[in-house]
N, C-alpha and C positions, 0 to 999 in steps of 0.2 A: 504494499500500500504506499502511495506517495505521500508527499509532506501535505499536499492539498486535501487530500482524503482524510488524513489524520486530523487536520485542522477543522475540517467539516464535522468529523465525529466528535471531536473535542467541544465545538461549538453546540452542537445538539445535546450532548451530555450536560453541558454547563446550563443551557438554557431550559431544557426540558427534563432533564434527569434520566434520559434513556441512551441506550446504544443501539445502533442500527441492528435490527434482529435478525436479518437473513440476508443471503448474498443478493437478492435483487436490490434491496436498499442500500447495500455497499456498492453496487455496480451503479445505480443512479447517482450516488454521491460522487463517484469517480467520474461519470459523464458529465457531472456539473462543472468540472475543471475545464473541460473543452469548451462548454458554454461561456464561461466566464472569460476564458481566453479570446474566444471570438468577439465578444463585446469590447475587450481591451484592445483588440486590433482595429476596431472602428473608431476608438477614441481619437478626436481631433479631425476625422475626416467627415463626420455628420454635421451639417450646417443648415440653418434655416434657408429656405428660398430667398433668392435676392430681391424679389419684388414682393410688396405687401400681399397678403392673401386677399382674395375678392371681397371678403367681409370688410377688412380694414381699408381696402381701396374705396368700397361703397362709403364706409363712413368719412373718409377723407373728402371724397367728392361732394358729400352733403355739407361737411363743414365749410368748404370753400364757397359753396354758393350762398351760405347765409351771410 
């Protein structure tokens, strides 16, 4: 078991007082590491759209007419 999986199990034990009871639970905890890594890889690459959303654009258009 890797460091991440050990950390997940320790956190579960700390917060909930239980240990993953079976192999599927341990496997899902291990797969969580891949999910976290995938999100971390996207850090800094996701940005809001350059133009305002249509709702915000409608608000601005109404504001400018008043």
